[in-house]
C-alpha positions in Angstrom: 12.2 -19.4 21.1 15.0 -19.0 18.6 16.6 -22.3 17.3 20.6 -23.1 18.7 22.6 -23.4 15.7 25.4 -25.5 15.1 27.8 -25.4 12.1 28.8 -29.0 11.3 32.1 -29.4 8.1 30.6 -31.6 5.5 33.2 -33.7 6.0 32.5 -34.2 9.6 29.1 -36.0 8.7 29.3 -39.6 7.2 26.3 -40.3 4.2 23.4 -41.1 5.6 19.7 -40.9 4.4 17.7 -37.8 5.4 13.8 -37.5 5.9 12.1 -34.3 5.4 10.2 -32.9 8.3 7.6 -30.6 6.5 5.7 -30.0 9.8 8.7 -28.0 11.4 9.7 -26.0 7.9 6.8 -26.3 5.1 7.5 -27.5 1.6 6.7 -23.8 0.2 8.8 -22.5 2.4 11.7 -24.5 1.6 11.1 -24.2 -1.9 11.3 -20.1 -1.2 14.4 -20.4 0.5 16.1 -23.4 -0.4 16.4 -25.2 2.3 15.3 -28.5 3.9 14.9 -29.4 7.7 15.4 -33.2 8.3 16.0 -36.0 10.6 19.3 -38.0 9.9 18.8 -41.7 11.1 19.9 -41.1 14.5 16.7 -38.6 14.4 18.7 -35.5 14.8 17.5 -32.1 13.0 19.6 -31.0 10.2 19.1 -27.9 8.3 20.3 -29.1 4.2 21.3 -26.0 2.5 23.4 -25.2 -0.7 24.3 -22.2 1.4 24.8 -23.1 5.0 27.0 -20.3 6.2 24.8 -17.8 5.3 23.7 -15.6 8.2 20.5 -14.6 7.3 19.1 -18.1 6.3 20.2 -19.5 9.0 18.1 -16.7 11.0 15.1 -17.3 9.1 15.3 -20.9 9.5 15.9 -20.6 13.2 12.7 -18.3 13.9 10.3 -21.1 13.0 12.4 -24.4 13.9 12.5 -23.8 17.9 14.8 -26.7 18.3 18.3 -27.4 18.4 19.1 -27.7 14.6 22.3 -28.3 12.9 23.7 -27.3 9.5 24.9 -29.3 6.8 26.2 -28.3 3.1 24.4 -30.3 0.3 24.8 -30.1 -3.4 22.0 -28.2 -5.5 21.2 -31.7 -7.3 20.6 -33.4 -3.9 18.7 -30.3 -2.7 16.5 -30.4 -5.7 15.9 -34.4 -5.1 14.6 -33.6 -1.6 12.2 -31.0 -2.9 11.0 -33.3 -5.7 10.1 -35.7 -3.4 8.4 -33.7 -1.2 6.3 -32.4 -4.0 5.2 -35.2 -5.2 4.2 -37.0 -2.2 1.9 -33.7 -1.3 0.5 -33.7 -5.1 -0.1 -37.6 -4.2 -2.2 -36.7 -1.0 -3.9 -33.5 -2.9 -2.3 -31.4 -0.1 0.4 -29.4 -2.2 -1.9 -26.1 -2.5 -2.9 -26.4 1.0 0.1 -26.3 2.1 1.4 -23.1 0.1 -1.5 -21.2 1.0 -0.8 -22.1 5.1 2.5 -20.8 4.2 1.7 -17.9 2.6 -1.6 -16.8 4.8 0.5 -16.6 8.2 -0.5 -20.0 10.1 2.7 -19.6 11.8 2.2 -15.8 12.1 2.8 -15.4 15.7 6.4 -17.0 15.4 7.3 -14.9 12.4 6.2 -11.5 14.2 9.1 -9.8 16.0 9.3 -7.6 18.3 10.7 -3.8 17.5 11.3 -1.3 20.3 14.4 1.1 21.5 15.4 -1.8 24.0 15.3 -4.6 21.4 17.4 -2.4 18.9 20.0 -1.8 21.9 19.9 -5.6 22.5 20.7 -6.7 19.0 24.4 -7.9 18.7 24.3 -8.1 14.6 25.5 -4.5 13.3 23.0 -5.4 10.4 20.2 -6.2 12.0 20.5 -3.4 14.6 20.6 -0.9 11.6 17.6 -2.2 9.8 15.6 -2.3 13.4 17.0 1.8 13.6 16.0 2.6 10.3 12.4 0.8 10.6 12.0 2.5 14.0 12.8 5.9 12.4 10.2 5.4 9.5 7.4 4.8 11.7 8.6 7.8 14.1 8.7 9.9 11.2 5.0 8.7 10.3 6.5 8.0 6.6 4.1 6.0 4.5 6.9 4.3 2.8 11.0 3.7 3.5 13.2 3.6 0.6 16.5 1.9 0.1 18.3 2.5 -3.1 21.2 1.1 -4.0 24.1 3.6 -5.2 28.0 3.2 -6.6 29.1 3.8 -2.9 26.5 1.8 -0.7 22.6 3.0 -0.2 20.9 5.8 0.0 17.5 6.1 3.0 14.5 7.9 1.8 10.8 8.6 3.5 8.1 9.3 1.9 6.7 12.0 3.8 3.1 13.7 3.2 3.4 12.3 -0.6 7.1 13.6 -1.0 10.5 12.2 -1.1 12.9 12.8 1.7 16.5 11.9 2.0 17.2 10.7 5.7 20.9 9.2 5.6 23.3 6.9 4.1 25.0 3.6 4.1 28.3 3.9 2.9 29.0 0.5 2.2 28.0 -1.9 -0.8 28.3 -4.9 0.9 26.3 -3.6 4.0 23.7 -2.1 1.6 23.7 -6.1 0.0 23.0 -7.4 3.8 20.8 -5.1 4.1 18.3 -6.4 1.3 19.2 -9.6 2.5 17.9 -9.5 5.9 14.9 -7.9 4.7 14.3 -10.7 1.9 14.7 -12.7 5.1 12.0 -11.3 7.1 9.6 -11.1 4.1 10.3 -14.8 3.6 11.7 -14.2 -0.1 14.3 -15.9 -1.9 17.7 -14.6 -0.9 19.5 -16.0 -3.9 17.3 -14.3 -6.2 19.1 -11.1 -7.5 18.1 -10.8 -11.1 14.1 -10.9 -10.7 11.6 -8.4 -8.7 9.9 -10.2 -5.2 7.3 -9.0 -3.5 6.3 -10.0 0.1 5.1 -8.7 3.5 6.1 -9.1 7.3 4.7 -7.7 10.5 6.6 -6.2 13.6 4.9 -5.4 17.2 6.1 -1.8 18.1 6.3 -0.4 21.2 7.9 3.4 20.3 7.9 4.5 24.4 8.1 2.7 27.5 4.7 4.5 28.2 3.1 3.5 24.7 1.3 0.0 24.0 2.4 -2.8 21.7 0.9 -2.5 18.3 1.1 -4.4 15.0 2.3 -2.7 12.0 2.5 -4.3 8.5 5.3 -3.7 6.0 4.6 -4.6 2.3 8.2 -5.2 0.7 8.9 -4.6 -2.8 12.5 -5.9 -4.2 14.0 -4.6 -7.2 17.2 -4.9 -9.2 18.8 -2.0 -10.5 22.3 -0.8 -11.8 24.4 -0.8 -8.5 22.5 -3.5 -6.8 19.0 -4.3 -5.5 16.4 -1.3 -3.8 13.8 -1.8 -1.5 10.6 -0.3 -1.3 9.2 -1.1 2.2 5.2 0.0 2.3 4.7 0.9 6.2 0.7 0.0 7.1 0.1 1.1 10.8 -3.5 -0.2 11.1 -3.6 1.0 14.6 -3.3 4.2 13.7 -5.7 4.0 10.6 -8.3 2.4 13.4 -8.1 5.6 15.2 -7.9 7.7 12.3 -11.0 5.9 11.1 -13.1 6.6 13.8 -12.9 10.2 13.3 -12.7 10.4 9.4 -14.9 13.1 8.0 -14.9 15.0 4.6 -14.4 18.3 6.1 -11.5 16.5 8.1 -9.8 15.4 4.9 -9.9 19.0 3.2 -13.3 19.0 1.5 -14.6 22.4 1.8 -18.3 23.2 2.8 -19.8 22.9 -0.7 -17.8 19.9 -1.9 -18.8 18.4 1.3 -22.3 18.7 0.4 -22.0 17.8 -3.0 -20.1 14.4 -2.2 -22.5 13.9 0.8 -25.6 14.6 -2.1 -24.2 11.8 -4.2 -23.8 9.5 -1.7 -26.9 9.9 -0.4 -28.8 8.7 -3.3 -30.6 5.3 -3.1 -29.1 3.7 -6.0 -26.7 4.4 -8.8 -22.9 5.1 -8.7 -20.3 7.3 -7.6 -16.7 7.6 -8.6 -13.6 8.9 -7.3 -10.5 8.8 -9.3 -6.9 10.4 -9.5 -3.4 9.0 -9.5 -1.8 6.1 -6.8 -1.6 8.2 -3.6 -4.2 10.9 -4.1 -6.8 9.9 -1.1 -9.0 8.2 -3.5 -9.5 5.4 -0.8 -9.4 7.4 2.2 -12.5 10.0 0.3 -14.4 6.5 0.2 -13.8 5.2 3.7 -15.1 8.7 5.4 -17.7 8.1 2.6 -19.3 5.1 3.9 -18.2 6.1 7.7 -20.7 9.2 7.3 -23.2 7.3 5.5 -23.3 4.1 8.0 -26.5 4.7 10.2 -27.0 0.6 10.9 -30.2 1.0 8.6 -28.6 -0.5 5.3 -26.1 -3.3 4.6 -23.0 -2.1 3.3 -20.3 -4.4 1.8 -16.7 -3.9 1.2 -14.3 -5.5 -1.2 -10.8 -4.0 -0.9 -7.0 -4.8 -1.5 -6.4 -4.4 1.1 -8.7 -3.5 3.8 -6.7 -0.4 5.6 -9.4 0.8 7.9 -11.6 -1.3 10.2 -15.5 0.0 10.0 -18.0 -0.6 12.8 -20.8 -2.5 11.2 -19.7 -3.2 8.1 -18.8 -6.0 6.0 -15.4 -6.0 4.7 -13.6 -8.4 2.3 -9.7 -8.8 1.1 -9.2 -9.4 -2.0 -7.2 -13.0 -2.7 -6.0 -13.2 -5.8 -4.3 -15.9 -5.1 -7.4 -18.0 -3.9 -9.0 -16.3 -7.0 -10.8 -13.7 -5.1 -10.8 -11.3 -7.6 -12.7 -7.7 -7.3 -14.8 -9.1 -10.1 -15.7 -12.5 -8.2 -16.2 -10.6 -5.1 -18.5 -8.3 -6.4 -20.4 -10.6 -7.9 -21.1 -12.8 -4.4 -21.3 -9.7 -2.7 -24.4 -8.9 -4.8 -26.2 -12.5 -3.6 -25.7 -11.1 -0.2 -28.6 -8.5 -0.1 -26.4 -5.5 0.4 -27.9 -2.0 0.3 -24.6 -0.1 -0.4 -21.0 -1.8 -1.9 -17.8 -0.1 -1.4 -15.4 -1.7 -4.6 -11.5 -0.6 -3.6 -10.9 -0.1 -7.5 -12.3 -0.8 -11.0 -9.5 -2.4 -12.5 -11.1 -4.1 -15.8 -13.9 -4.4 -17.7 -15.4 -7.3 -15.8 -15.4 -5.6 -12.3 -16.9 -2.4 -14.4 -19.9 -4.0 -16.1 -21.0 -6.0 -12.7 -20.5 -2.6 -10.7 -22.6 -0.5 -13.5 -25.1 -3.5 -13.5 -25.4 -3.2 -9.7 -26.0 0.4 -10.0 -28.9 -0.1 -12.3 -30.7 -2.7 -10.0 -31.0 -0.8 -7.1 -27.7 -1.0 -5.4 -25.4 2.2 -4.6 -21.7 1.3 -5.5 -19.3 3.4 -4.3 -15.5 2.9 -6.3 -12.4 4.0 -7.5 -10.9 4.3 -10.7 -7.6 5.9 -12.2 -8.2 8.6 -14.3 -6.5 12.3 -14.3 -9.8 13.8 -14.0 -13.4 13.9 -14.0 -13.6 14.1 -17.7 -11.3 11.3 -18.6 -13.6 8.8 -16.9 -16.1 8.2 -19.4 -12.7 7.6 -21.7 -11.3 4.9 -19.8 -15.0 3.4 -19.8 -14.9 3.5 -23.2 -11.2 2.0 -23.6 -12.6 -1.0 -21.8 -15.3 -1.5 -24.3 -18.6 -0.9 -21.9 -22.0 0.2 -23.0 -21.4 3.9 -22.8 -25.2 4.7 -22.4 -25.6 1.6 -19.5 -22.4 3.5 -17.6 -23.9 7.1 -17.3 -27.2 6.1 -16.9 -25.8 4.3 -13.8 -23.4 6.8 -12.8 -24.6 10.0 -10.2 -21.2 11.9 -10.4 -17.4 11.9 -10.5 -14.9 13.5 -7.6 -11.4 13.6 -8.8 -8.7 14.7 -5.9 -5.4 15.6 -4.9 -3.3 15.8 -1.9 -2.0 19.2 -1.1 0.6 19.7 1.6 -0.2 22.2 4.1 2.3 25.1 5.6 3.9 24.1 8.8 2.0 26.8 11.0 5.7 27.0 13.3 7.4 28.1 10.7 5.4 29.6 7.6 6.3 33.1 6.3 4.5 35.9 5.4 5.3 36.6 1.6 4.1 38.6 -1.4 4.7 37.4 -4.6 6.2 39.4 -7.4 5.0 39.6 -10.9 7.8 37.5 -12.1 6.6 34.6 -9.4 3.0 35.0 -10.5 3.4 34.6 -14.0 5.3 31.3 -13.5 2.7 30.0 -11.9 0.6 31.0 -14.9 -1.2 33.3 -12.7 -2.4 37.0 -13.4 -0.4 40.0 -12.2 -3.2 41.3 -10.3 -4.0 38.1 -8.2 -4.2 39.0 -4.4 -4.1 36.8 -1.5 -2.4 35.4 1.6 0.4 34.0 0.5 3.2 32.4 2.7 6.5 30.6 1.9 7.6 27.2 3.1 10.7 27.7 5.5 11.4 24.4 7.9 11.7 23.6 11.3 12.2 20.6 13.9 8.4 20.4 14.0 8.0 19.5 10.1 11.4 18.2 9.7 12.8 20.7 7.7 10.4 20.5 4.8 8.3 23.3 5.4 4.9 21.6 5.4 3.0 19.2 7.8 -0.1 16.9 6.8 -2.0 17.4 3.8 -5.4 18.2 2.8 -7.3 16.9 -0.3 -8.3 19.3 -3.1 -10.9 17.8 -5.6 -13.4 18.6 -8.6 -16.5 17.5 -8.7 -18.7 16.2 -11.8 -22.9 15.8 -11.0 -24.5 14.2 -13.4 -27.7 15.3 -15.5 -29.6 14.7 -18.2 -28.4 17.2 -20.6 -24.5 16.1 -19.3 -25.6 12.0 -20.0 -26.6 13.4 -23.6 -23.8 15.1 -24.7 -21.4 11.8 -23.7 -23.8 9.4 -25.3 -23.7 11.6 -28.3 -20.3 11.9 -27.8 -19.9 15.5 -28.1 -16.4 17.2 -28.0 -14.8 17.7 -24.6 -15.3 20.6 -25.0 -18.8 21.0 -25.1 -19.0 18.9 -22.3 -16.5 20.9 -19.9 -18.6 23.8 -21.0 -21.8 22.5 -19.5 -20.1 20.8 -16.3 -18.8 24.7 -15.9 -21.9 25.9 -16.1 -23.5 23.3 -13.7 -20.9 24.8 -11.3 -17.8 22.3 -11.4 -14.6 23.9 -10.3 -11.5 22.3 -11.5 -8.7 21.0 -9.8 -6.2 24.0 -10.1 -9.0 26.1 -8.9 -9.3 24.6 -5.6 -5.9 24.3 -5.2 -5.5 28.2 -5.7 -8.3 28.8 -3.2 -5.8 27.3 -0.6 -2.6 29.0 -1.6 -5.1 32.5 -1.4 -6.2 31.4 1.7 -2.7 30.9 3.5 -2.9 27.2 3.3 -0.5 26.2 1.3 1.9 27.6 -1.5 2.4 28.4 -4.9 5.2 25.7 -5.1 2.3 23.1 -4.0 0.1 24.6 -6.7 2.3 23.7 -9.4 3.6 20.5 -8.0 0.2 19.4 -7.8 -2.1 21.0 -11.0 -1.9 21.8 -14.1 -2.9 24.7 -16.3 -6.2 23.5 -18.0 
């Protein structure tokens, strides 16, 4: 139930003492939004703020404080005194950290989670709230992975990330409305609406119903606010957990786009009793999804499988999944160290970010565990260089490593509008291909089924490096990259560009995608 809000001029209220009510409005939120909820001498409930007329601030407080609430403007000095007293009180009782963690962990999540549907949008009286809700609803309908709100000299540009590519979907023609949209997002994510000079990160959750027939599902939004030349930009990462959970049940290497030979190679690596399998690539290349598919396939109930992730994206039956919580001190390294005392057979580490995590992971692989993880590198040959940069013992790393999979995501042609096309010599030359290249080529056109992009869906392309004794010896003796690549190629390693070209020649994608996703080696 929303609070009933009344505005009272400062001059209309006599000076009196106020007693903050931290149970109704926690100190952590009071410090973040610069507003204190307090009782006066007559037990009337007030919201004390230097900006009492801020509509977005009123709405943020009103969603949680479900009681008649009066607003009063106070000086910054008075607000700071109330917050300082509250902080000193909680520190004295040793509960300040707990108060902050309760607010961060979402103990009042049910109060903060809002509904989003066609009906709620049409009933919304505030134009700004209605515009943002409609924008969020449209992004969900388009199955965008991210929503970008970018400030401009005249207002704001709205873009979706669809299949990994940015698509412009609309504009806001007023800088004032653009600022109000960002303020509304800050309120929903419980960020400081007064801070416009520093980046901020937060999150919120919506209960979404896209049609009368569909059920209600919860969707998480990760929010990043960044100051820019013309105001503030907002990027919202969309995590539709119900869709991800459904997809997780059908996850397979073939379903992700791996061909038969690559699927067999990955399964062979994942089927080893111990050692380390790494998946590498840039952000957004599908590394974690590939690991989920591997875990799903090897999870036959006979092994103890534990994962540590940031965040847990897919819920896997029969797998112990632990989310990283750096605010509480649960990092990848600390979590992995604890996991190894929990008698696992197979361990999935969401990402190797630092030397400590890499050291523990390689030691675990050498002591009888199968370790699956991701690491950021451009190709399979750069992975060893990453470990060397971290200062790890090269012999231990290559001894633990079973293999490396490098991958990218390549857009697939929309089957409704793809146009058969035979490239000319200039087209092949521009794509760095031999002039005698033959295949089934298509061009992306665009239609209503693919929102005018010409592409619908993505598939994984990969290069796989299988470790053997000769390759380990070359790496430990620090042989040249040319020799290492030559040995890998002779052992059957297919480069990323070759994998992507095979997709193009089969008519699954385009020369444009080939050059967008891969480089000529």
